[in-house]
C-alpha positions as CSV (number, residue, x, y, z in Angstrom):
1,X,17.2,4.5,14.1
2,X,14.0,4.4,16.2
3,X,13.5,8.1,15.7
4,X,13.9,7.7,11.9
5,X,11.4,4.8,12.0
6,X,8.9,6.9,14.0
7,X,9.1,9.8,11.6
8,X,8.8,7.7,8.4
9,X,5.4,7.3,6.8
10,X,3.6,4.0,7.1
11,X,3.6,3.4,3.4
12,X,7.4,3.8,3.2
13,X,7.8,1.5,6.2
14,X,5.8,-1.2,4.6
15,X,7.6,-0.7,1.3
16,X,11.0,-1.0,3.0
17,X,9.9,-4.2,4.6
18,X,8.7,-5.7,1.3
19,X,11.9,-4.5,-0.4
20,X,14.1,-6.1,2.3
21,X,12.1,-9.4,2.0
22,X,12.4,-9.2,-1.8
23,X,16.2,-8.5,-1.6
24,X,16.6,-11.6,0.7
25,X,14.6,-13.7,-1.7
26,X,16.7,-12.5,-4.6
27,X,20.0,-13.1,-2.7
28,X,18.8,-16.6,-1.8
29,X,17.8,-17.2,-5.4
30,X,21.1,-15.9,-6.8
31,X,23.2,-18.0,-4.4
32,X,21.1,-21.0,-5.1
33,X,21.5,-20.6,-8.9
34,X,25.2,-20.1,-8.6
35,X,25.7,-23.1,-6.4
36,X,23.4,-25.2,-8.6
37,X,25.4,-24.2,-11.6
38,X,28.6,-25.2,-9.8
39,X,27.0,-28.6,-8.8
40,X,25.7,-29.1,-12.4
41,X,29.2,-28.2,-13.8
42,X,30.8,-30.8,-11.5
43,X,28.2,-33.3,-12.5
44,X,28.8,-32.6,-16.2
45,X,32.6,-32.9,-15.5
46,X,32.1,-36.3,-13.8
47,X,30.0,-37.5,-16.8
48,X,32.1,-36.0,-19.6
49,X,35.6,-36.4,-18.2
50,X,35.2,-39.5,-16.1
51,X,32.2,-41.6,-17.0
52,X,32.7,-41.2,-20.8
53,X,36.4,-41.8,-20.4
54,X,35.7,-45.0,-18.4
55,X,33.3,-46.1,-21.1
56,X,35.9,-45.4,-23.9
57,X,38.7,-47.2,-21.9
58,X,36.5,-50.2,-21.2
59,X,35.6,-50.5,-24.9
60,X,39.3,-50.4,-25.8
61,X,40.0,-53.0,-23.1
62,X,37.3,-55.3,-24.5
63,X,38.4,-54.7,-28.1
64,X,42.0,-55.7,-27.2
65,X,40.8,-58.9,-25.5
66,X,38.7,-59.7,-28.5
67,X,41.5,-59.2,-31.0
68,X,43.7,-61.4,-28.8
69,X,41.0,-64.1,-28.9
70,X,40.7,-63.8,-32.7
71,X,44.6,-64.0,-33.0
72,X,44.7,-67.1,-30.8
73,X,41.9,-68.7,-32.8
74,X,43.8,-68.0,-36.0
75,X,46.9,-69.5,-34.5
76,X,45.5,-72.7,-33.0
77,X,42.1,-73.5,-34.7
78,X,43.6,-73.0,-38.2
79,X,40.3,-72.8,-40.0
80,X,41.1,-71.3,-43.4
81,X,37.5,-70.7,-44.2
82,X,37.1,-68.5,-41.2
83,X,40.5,-66.8,-41.4
84,X,39.4,-63.9,-43.6
85,X,36.5,-63.1,-41.3
86,X,38.7,-63.1,-38.2
87,X,41.3,-61.0,-39.9
88,X,38.6,-58.5,-41.0
89,X,37.2,-58.4,-37.4
90,X,40.7,-57.7,-36.1
91,X,41.1,-54.8,-38.5
92,X,37.7,-53.3,-37.7
93,X,38.4,-53.4,-33.9
94,X,41.8,-51.8,-34.5
95,X,40.1,-48.9,-36.4
96,X,37.5,-48.5,-33.7
97,X,40.3,-48.3,-31.1
98,X,41.9,-45.5,-33.1
99,X,38.6,-43.5,-33.2
100,X,37.9,-44.2,-29.5
101,X,41.3,-42.9,-28.5
102,X,40.7,-39.7,-30.4
103,X,37.4,-39.3,-28.7
104,X,38.9,-39.9,-25.3
105,X,41.6,-37.3,-25.9
106,X,38.9,-34.8,-26.9
107,X,37.3,-35.1,-23.4
108,X,40.0,-33.0,-21.9
109,X,42.4,-35.4,-20.2
110,X,44.7,-34.4,-17.4
111,X,48.5,-34.3,-17.5
112,X,48.8,-37.6,-15.6
113,X,46.4,-39.2,-18.1
114,X,48.5,-37.8,-21.0
115,X,51.7,-39.4,-19.6
116,X,50.1,-42.8,-19.3
117,X,48.4,-42.4,-22.7
118,X,51.9,-41.9,-24.3
119,X,53.1,-45.2,-22.8
120,X,49.8,-46.8,-24.0
121,X,50.4,-45.6,-27.6
122,X,53.9,-47.0,-27.6
123,X,52.8,-50.4,-26.2
124,X,49.7,-50.6,-28.4
125,X,51.8,-49.9,-31.6
126,X,54.2,-52.6,-30.5
127,X,51.4,-54.9,-29.8
128,X,49.8,-54.4,-33.2
129,X,53.1,-54.8,-35.0
130,X,53.7,-58.2,-33.3
131,X,50.1,-59.2,-34.0
132,X,50.4,-58.3,-37.6
133,X,53.6,-60.3,-37.9
134,X,51.8,-63.3,-36.4
135,X,48.9,-62.9,-38.9
136,X,51.3,-62.6,-41.7
137,X,53.1,-65.8,-40.6
138,X,49.7,-67.6,-40.3
139,X,48.7,-66.5,-43.8
140,X,52.1,-68.0,-44.9
141,X,51.1,-71.2,-43.0
142,X,54.3,-70.7,-40.9
143,X,52.5,-71.5,-37.6
144,X,55.7,-72.6,-35.7
145,X,57.3,-69.3,-36.3
146,X,54.1,-67.5,-35.4
147,X,53.8,-69.4,-32.1
148,X,57.3,-68.2,-31.1
149,X,55.9,-64.6,-31.1
150,X,52.9,-65.5,-28.9
151,X,54.6,-65.0,-25.6
152,X,56.0,-61.7,-26.7
153,X,52.5,-60.7,-27.9
154,X,51.0,-61.7,-24.5
155,X,53.7,-59.7,-22.7
156,X,53.1,-56.6,-24.7
157,X,49.3,-57.0,-24.4
158,X,49.6,-57.2,-20.7
159,X,51.5,-53.9,-20.7
160,X,48.7,-52.3,-22.9
161,X,46.0,-53.6,-20.5
162,X,48.0,-52.3,-17.6
163,X,48.2,-48.9,-19.2
164,X,44.5,-48.9,-19.8
165,X,43.8,-50.1,-16.2
166,X,46.0,-47.2,-14.9
167,X,44.0,-44.7,-16.9
168,X,40.8,-46.3,-15.7
169,X,41.9,-46.1,-12.1
170,X,43.0,-42.5,-12.6
171,X,39.6,-41.6,-14.0
172,X,37.9,-43.4,-11.1
173,X,40.0,-41.5,-8.7
174,X,39.3,-38.2,-10.5
175,X,35.6,-39.1,-10.5
176,X,35.7,-39.7,-6.8
177,X,37.4,-36.4,-6.2
178,X,34.9,-34.6,-8.5
179,X,32.1,-36.4,-6.7
180,X,33.5,-35.4,-3.3
181,X,33.8,-31.8,-4.5
182,X,30.3,-32.0,-5.8
183,X,29.1,-33.2,-2.4
184,X,31.1,-30.6,-0.7
185,X,29.6,-27.9,-3.0
186,X,26.1,-29.3,-2.2
187,X,26.7,-29.2,1.5
188,X,28.2,-25.7,1.3
189,X,25.3,-24.5,-0.8
190,X,22.8,-26.2,1.5
191,X,24.4,-24.5,4.5
192,X,24.5,-21.1,2.8
193,X,20.8,-21.5,1.9
194,X,19.9,-22.5,5.4
195,X,21.9,-19.6,6.9
196,X,20.4,-17.1,4.4
197,X,16.9,-18.4,4.9
198,X,17.2,-18.3,8.7
199,X,18.8,-14.9,8.6
200,X,16.2,-13.6,6.2
201,X,13.4,-15.0,8.3
202,X,14.8,-13.5,11.5
203,X,15.3,-10.1,9.9
204,X,11.8,-10.2,8.4
205,X,10.3,-11.3,11.7
206,X,12.1,-8.6,13.6
207,X,11.2,-5.9,11.1
208,X,7.6,-7.1,10.8
209,X,7.3,-7.4,14.6
210,X,8.7,-3.9,15.0
211,X,6.4,-2.3,12.5
212,X,3.4,-4.3,13.8
213,X,4.1,-3.3,17.4
214,X,4.6,0.3,16.3
215,X,1.3,0.4,14.4
216,X,-0.6,-1.6,17.1
217,X,0.5,0.8,19.9
218,X,-0.6,3.9,18.0
219,X,-3.9,2.3,16.9
220,X,-4.5,1.4,20.6
221,X,-4.0,5.0,21.6
222,X,-6.3,6.3,18.9
223,X,-9.0,3.7,19.8
224,X,-8.8,4.5,23.6
225,X,-9.1,8.2,22.7
226,X,-12.1,7.5,20.5
227,X,-13.8,5.5,23.3
228,X,-13.2,8.3,25.8
229,X,-14.5,10.9,23.3
230,X,-17.6,8.7,22.7
231,X,-18.2,8.8,26.4
232,X,-18.1,12.6,26.4
233,X,-14.6,12.9,28.0
234,X,-13.0,16.0,26.3
235,X,-10.1,16.1,28.8
236,X,-8.1,13.3,27.2
237,X,-5.6,13.7,24.3
238,X,-3.5,11.4,22.1
239,X,0.2,11.3,23.1
240,X,1.9,10.6,19.7
241,X,4.8,12.8,18.7
242,X,5.9,11.1,15.5
243,X,5.8,12.8,12.1
244,X,4.1,10.0,10.3
245,X,0.4,9.5,9.5
246,X,-0.4,8.6,13.2
247,X,1.3,11.8,14.4
248,X,-0.7,13.9,12.0
249,X,-3.9,12.1,12.9
250,X,-3.2,12.6,16.6
251,X,-2.5,16.3,16.1
252,X,-5.7,16.7,14.1
253,X,-7.8,14.8,16.7
254,X,-6.3,16.8,19.6
255,X,-7.0,20.0,17.7
256,X,-10.6,18.9,17.0
257,X,-11.1,18.1,20.7
258,X,-9.7,21.5,21.7
259,X,-11.9,23.3,19.2
260,X,-14.9,21.3,20.5
261,X,-14.1,22.3,24.1
262,X,-13.8,25.9,23.1
263,X,-17.1,25.7,21.1
264,X,-18.9,24.2,24.1
265,X,-17.5,26.8,26.4
266,X,-18.6,29.6,24.0
267,X,-22.1,28.0,23.7
268,X,-22.3,27.9,27.5
269,X,-21.3,31.6,27.7
270,X,-23.8,32.5,25.0
271,X,-26.5,30.5,26.7
272,X,-26.0,32.4,29.9
273,X,-26.0,35.7,28.0
274,X,-29.1,34.7,26.1
275,X,-30.8,33.6,29.4
276,X,-30.1,37.0,31.0
277,X,-31.2,38.8,27.8
278,X,-34.4,36.7,27.8
279,X,-35.2,37.7,31.3
280,X,-34.5,41.4,30.4
281,X,-36.8,40.9,27.3
282,X,-39.5,39.4,29.5
283,X,-39.4,42.4,31.8
284,X,-39.5,44.7,28.8
285,X,-42.5,42.9,27.4
286,X,-44.3,43.2,30.7
287,X,-43.4,46.9,30.8
288,X,-44.7,47.3,27.2
289,X,-47.8,45.3,28.1
290,X,-48.5,47.6,31.1
291,X,-47.9,50.6,28.9
292,X,-50.2,49.3,26.3
293,X,-52.9,48.9,28.9
294,X,-52.3,52.4,30.0
295,X,-52.5,53.6,26.4
296,X,-55.7,51.7,25.9
297,X,-57.2,53.4,29.0
298,X,-55.9,56.7,27.7
299,X,-57.3,56.0,24.3
300,X,-60.7,55.2,25.8
301,X,-60.7,58.5,27.6
302,X,-59.7,60.3,24.4
303,X,-62.5,58.6,22.6
304,X,-65.0,59.7,25.2
305,X,-63.6,63.2,25.0
306,X,-64.0,63.2,21.2
307,X,-67.6,62.1,21.6
308,X,-68.3,64.8,24.0
309,X,-66.7,67.4,21.7
310,X,-68.7,66.0,18.8
311,X,-71.9,66.5,20.8
312,X,-70.9,70.0,21.8
313,X,-70.2,70.8,18.1
314,X,-73.6,69.6,17.1
315,X,-75.2,71.6,19.9
316,X,-73.3,74.7,18.7
317,X,-74.3,74.1,15.1
318,X,-78.0,73.9,16.2
319,X,-77.5,77.1,18.2
320,X,-75.9,78.8,15.2
321,X,-78.9,77.9,13.1
322,X,-81.3,79.2,15.7
323,X,-79.3,82.4,16.0
324,X,-79.2,82.9,12.3
325,X,-82.9,82.6,12.0
326,X,-83.4,85.0,14.9
327,X,-80.9,87.5,13.4
328,X,-82.8,87.3,10.1
329,X,-86.0,88.1,11.9
330,X,-84.5,90.9,14.0
331,X,-82.5,92.5,11.1
332,X,-85.6,94.0,9.7
333,X,-86.7,95.5,13.0
334,X,-83.7,97.7,14.0
335,X,-80.1,98.6,13.5
336,X,-79.4,98.3,17.2
337,X,-80.7,94.9,17.2
338,X,-78.5,94.4,14.1
339,X,-75.5,95.4,16.0
340,X,-76.3,93.3,18.9
341,X,-77.0,90.5,16.5
342,X,-73.6,90.9,14.8
343,X,-71.9,90.8,18.2
344,X,-73.7,87.7,19.1
345,X,-73.0,86.2,15.7
346,X,-69.3,87.0,16.2
347,X,-69.3,85.3,19.5
348,X,-71.1,82.4,18.1
349,X,-68.5,82.1,15.3
350,X,-65.7,82.2,17.8
351,X,-67.4,79.5,19.9
352,X,-67.9,77.5,16.7
353,X,-64.2,78.0,15.7
354,X,-63.1,77.0,19.2
355,X,-65.3,73.9,19.1
356,X,-63.9,73.0,15.7
357,X,-60.3,73.5,16.8
358,X,-61.0,71.4,19.9
359,X,-62.5,68.7,17.6
360,X,-59.4,68.8,15.3
361,X,-57.0,68.8,18.2
362,X,-58.9,65.8,19.6
363,X,-58.7,63.9,16.3
364,X,-55.0,64.7,15.8
365,X,-54.3,63.6,19.4
366,X,-56.2,60.4,18.7
367,X,-54.3,59.7,15.4
368,X,-51.0,60.4,17.2
369,X,-51.8,58.0,20.0
370,X,-53.0,55.5,17.5
371,X,-49.6,55.7,15.7
372,X,-47.8,55.4,19.0
373,X,-49.8,52.3,19.9
374,X,-49.2,50.7,16.5
375,X,-45.5,51.4,16.8
376,X,-45.4,50.0,20.3
377,X,-47.2,46.8,19.1
378,X,-44.8,46.5,16.1
379,X,-41.8,46.9,18.5
380,X,-43.3,44.3,20.8
381,X,-43.6,41.9,17.8
382,X,-39.9,42.5,16.8
383,X,-38.8,41.8,20.4
384,X,-40.9,38.7,20.5
385,X,-39.3,37.3,17.4
């Protein structure tokens, strides 16, 4: 279970906790609704089957007493002017009693009530027959004969009232039982709700505490690692081996730290290499600088030599002109002198050619050294960059 919890994503963990809480809320709501419906049904039963029954029975009881009073008044007061009114009232109460009995039967009476109701109907019919006989005798002004039936009427009325009282007591008892059941249902529902609420609360607290502790511990590890990393400590790592978001974050940070260490190590190695190469470059620059100084000195010497060769060439040119003029003058004098002159001229030409060749060689050497110097300077710039 712990391993599964560790490898589950945080979003799923939170969703599971919310779903569990929602399930507990739904269960509590459903149980509450069911129990409330049961309590409401019992309350409706108490009202419909007991309270209404008691109301009907009490009305019948009162109507019987009133019809008894009206019969007694007819028998003993003997007011002929009021006789029709009293007889009409007796008939109306009798009709009301019929309707009330039908309504009472429609409330859904028990088998015990049905048995008592049968006895009631027998007695009430007997009571009404005797009462009608008395009324008939009164209308015939035969009061003495009517009075003889009074005791029998009272006896039968007592039985009717006893039947009604039995039904009333039965309804009261049924109401008490229904009320007791209702109270029991309420207490049971209350206990269920308390148990479910406490159980749901405990499960929610345990699950919430577990997830909170789980997240808190891993966050603490990440924060400690970040603090050490901020202080420049690259030797620490996060020890989280779960497969959730924290595990992925830990692996990524550990990998980043390892890459950073390798990068720093590589930078240090490259720095050492660059330092050694810089020293070597400095020595090469010094060597090039010393060579450049030597080249400058050599160039100066070449320039001096070129100047000397240039002076020699000018001197040779002057000698050539002088020789040419002399040869012109001597050509006319003699062939021997001409031959001598030709030989001298040939020598002078050779000297001139040698001087010119020396001058060309000096210029070529100067250009070549100049190129080497420029190349050395360019190489020095490249190395400096």
